[in-house]
N, C-alpha and C positions, 0 to 999 in steps of 0.2 A: 724837331721837338724842342721847345724852349724850356730851360730849367729856371725855377723860381728861387731866388735867393731869400733865405730866412735870416732875419737879423740875429746876430750872436746873442744879443741881450735877451731876446725872447727864448732862445734855446736854454740859456742858463736859468731863466726863471722857471721854465717847465721842469728842468732837472732838479732844481731846488725844491719845487713843490712835490715832486715824486719822492724825493728822499725824505721830506718831512712827513708825507703820508705813511711811508714804510716805517719810519721811526716811531710814528704814533701808533701804528698797528702793533709793532714789537713791544712798545711800552704797555699798551693795553693788554696784550697777551701775557706779559710778565706780571702785571697787577692781578689778572684773573687767576694765574697760577698760584700766586701768593695767597689769594683768598682761600684756596683749598687748604693751605697750611695753617690758617688761623686757629681752627679748633685744636689741632695738635699742640700748637705753641701755647695757647691759653691753658690747655690741660696740663702741659708740662710745667708751666710757671705756677699754676694754681696748686698742683699736687706736690711737686717736688720742692721748688724753691720757697714758696710761701710756707709750706709745712715745716721745712727746715728752719726758716726764720722764726716761725711761731714757737717751734720746739726750743730754739736757742733762747728765746725770751723766758719761756716757762722753766728752763733749767735753773734759773736764778730765783725761783719762787717756790712756795710750798703748796702750789695748786693741787687739789685732790679731785678734779673733775667737776666740781660744783662749788658754788659760792665764790668768794673773793680770793684772788691770788695775792699773797703777801710777799713782797720782795725780801729775800733772805741772803742775798749776796752769794758768797762762795760756800755756804754751809753744805749744800748738796755735794759739792766736789770734795770738800774736806771729809764728809761722811764716806764717800766712795773709797778714798785711799786709807781710811781707818777701819773699814769693814772687812773682816777676814773673808766673808762670803764673796764680796765684790772683788777683792784682790785675787781670790782663787778663780773667779769667773774670768777675770782679765788674763790670768796666766793660762787658763784652759783655751781661751780664744786665740792667744798668740801661739800656743803649742799646736792646736788643731790647724791653724793657718800654715804653720811651718811644715807639719806633716803633709798637709794637702799640697803645698807647693812642691816639696821634694819628690814625693812618691808619684803624684800625678804627672809631673814633667819627666821624671826618669822613665817611668813605665810607658808614658805616651810617646816619648822619643824612641824608645826601644821598639815599640810596635810600628812606628812610622818607618824606621830604618828597615825593619823586617818586611813590611808590606810595600816598600818602595821599589822592590825588585820585580822581575818578571815572573811572579808567582801566579799560577793559573787561577787560584781562588782569591786573589788579593782584593778584588772589588767586593766580593761577597763578604769577606772577613772584615773589610773596612766598614761596611754597612752594619754588620753584626756588632762590632765593637762600639760604633757610634750610636746605636739604637738606644741605650740607656739614657743618653744625654737628653733626648727629646721626650722622655717619659716624665710624668709628674713626680717630683721628689717625695711627696707624701705617699703616693702609691708604691713607689720603690721602697720607702722606709717600712711600710706595713708588711710588704712581702718579706723583707729581711727580718722584721720583728718576729714573724711566724717561724722563719728558719732558725732563729736564735732562741726560741722558747726552750725551757728546760726539757720538755718532752718533744721538742721539734726535730726536724729532719737532720740537722747537724749533729746533735747529740746522739740521735739514733744511729747515724752512720758511724760515729766514733765507737759506740758500743758494739756495733756489728763487726768492725775490723779489729776488735780487741783493745781499743784505746779508751775504754770507759772511764779510766781515771782522769782523762782530759775533759770529760763532759762537765759542764758547769752552767750556772745561770749567767750567760754571757752579758746580758744587759742588766742583771740584778746584782752583779758582783762588782764592787768599786774597783777591783784590780783589773778587770777586763772590759768594763763598760766603755771607757774612753777609747781604747784601741779598737773596739768593735765598731763604734760610730765612725772612727777614722777610716776603717776598711770600707764601710758602706759609702761614705762620701767620695772617697778616692775612686772606688769601683764605678760609680755612676758618671764620673767626669773624665775618666781616662780617654774616652773617645774624642772629647773636645780638644784635648792637648794633642792627640794623635793627628787630628785633621790640621791643626795649626802647623805642626812640624812637617806634615806631608806637603803643605803649601810652600814651606821654606825649602824643603828638599827639591821641589820642582825647579827652583832657581839655581841649584847646584849642577853645574855642567858635568856630565859623565866623562867628558874628555879630560877634565882635571884629575879625576880619580884614575883614569887609564894612564895618564902621564905619570902619576905617582907610582902606579904598579910597575910601569916600565923602568922607572928609576930604582926599583927594588924595595919600595915601601910596602909593608905588610898591611893587612886589614886594619889593625889597631892604629898603626901610624897614619894611614889615610884618614881614619875617622878623626883622630885628635889633631892632625896637622892640616887637613884640607876641609873636611866636612864641617866640623864644629866651629872653626873660625868663620866660615861662611854663614853658618846658622846663628851667629851671635845676635843679629837684630830680631830674629824669630824667637830666640831663647828669652830675650829681654821682654818682648811683648807677651809671650806665653806665661812667663814667671809673674809678671805684673798682674795679668788678668786672673791667674789662679790665686795670687795673694789676696787680691780684693775679694774674690769669691770665697776664699777660705775664711776671711774675717767676717763675712756676712752669713755664714751657715746658720740656718735656723730650723727649717722644715724637718730635716732628718733628726736633729737633736730633740726637737719638741715631740715628734712622733714616736721615737724609739724610747727615750728615757725621761723627757720633760725636765732635763737637768739633773736627774738623780742618777744613781742612788747616793744620797747624802751629799749632793752637790758635786759628785765626781765628774759629771759631764756638763756642769753649768757653764754657759758662755755668756758674753755680754748681750747677745741677741735674745736668748731665753730669759735672762735676768731683766732686760728692758720690758719684755712682755709681762712677766710676773709682777714687777713693781708697778707698772702702769695700769694694766687691765685686771689683775687679780687683787693686788693690794690697794689699788686706787691712788697710788702716789705718783701723780702725773708730773710733778716737778722733779722728783728724784729720778723717775724714769726718763724724763727729757734730758737730764744731766748725763745719765748713762748713754743715751742715744747720741748725744753730742760728742761724748768721748769716743764712741765707736766711729762716728763720722770723721773725727780728727785722725784716727788711725787709718781710715780708708784714704783720706786726702793725702796723708803722708806717703802711703804706698804709691799713689798717682804721681806725687812729686819725685819719688825715687825713680819711677819710670822715665819721667822727663829728663832727670839728671843723667840717667844711663844713656838715653838716646842722644843727648847733647855731647856726652863724652865720646860716643861712637862716631858722631859727625866730625868731632875735632880730630 
């Protein structure tokens, strides 16, 4: 049997053509995949970025939703910082965000530590605690509003156990309305923080804790010297996410008190809604919205700074 010699040049040409066809198919497939992403990209740009840009422009005008918008410079921002109502709303926003970050992370971490062990019901309890996170904030708020009614279940229970003096209009009393809203917001989002910390604890090797126990470290020492240092990246992420979420709370406040009573629970989000859609001051509302956006961006920058310092 005689072998036929194939010129090397022809082999190289065939291989080159094959590679070109495969590269073309891959490129065509990549383009086809990107076409599926076009609607989402257009929607994101149109709703988020363009709306933010338009709002930033209106923030420097006296636009009222109709007619011509007149440029007024920084008058809206001067009004923001000279208005007692706006200053109080800004303070309430920062205070609510601080309460949200502290209590959500502390309670969420405590639950994660408790449910990270070999507890028989740990999976059921995790689902039960996380369940409020997936519920509608408005639906949750209206359920709690019923509970906090003057003649609602909470006051009824207090009177039953002999604590009738503690019964009050929880949402109608300026002294208790803010803390009541904070309880509702924290309660609904504890599960999210718990899941984040459970993910972080999954990366903590049990051998490290066992080694600490062998060296004589107690539970508290192992927690503060082994577990928490290893959870630092998780703590940074969870704290930043809850801070941003705390600054953006709107549904619960609007459903429970609509910013009342007497502005005790007014936040920047509810004030933006009132000034823009109730009072028709689109320019002033856009200025308030821009201020809120700056606060949220500052929180994101803090996260990046914390992550960079961790990397160093």
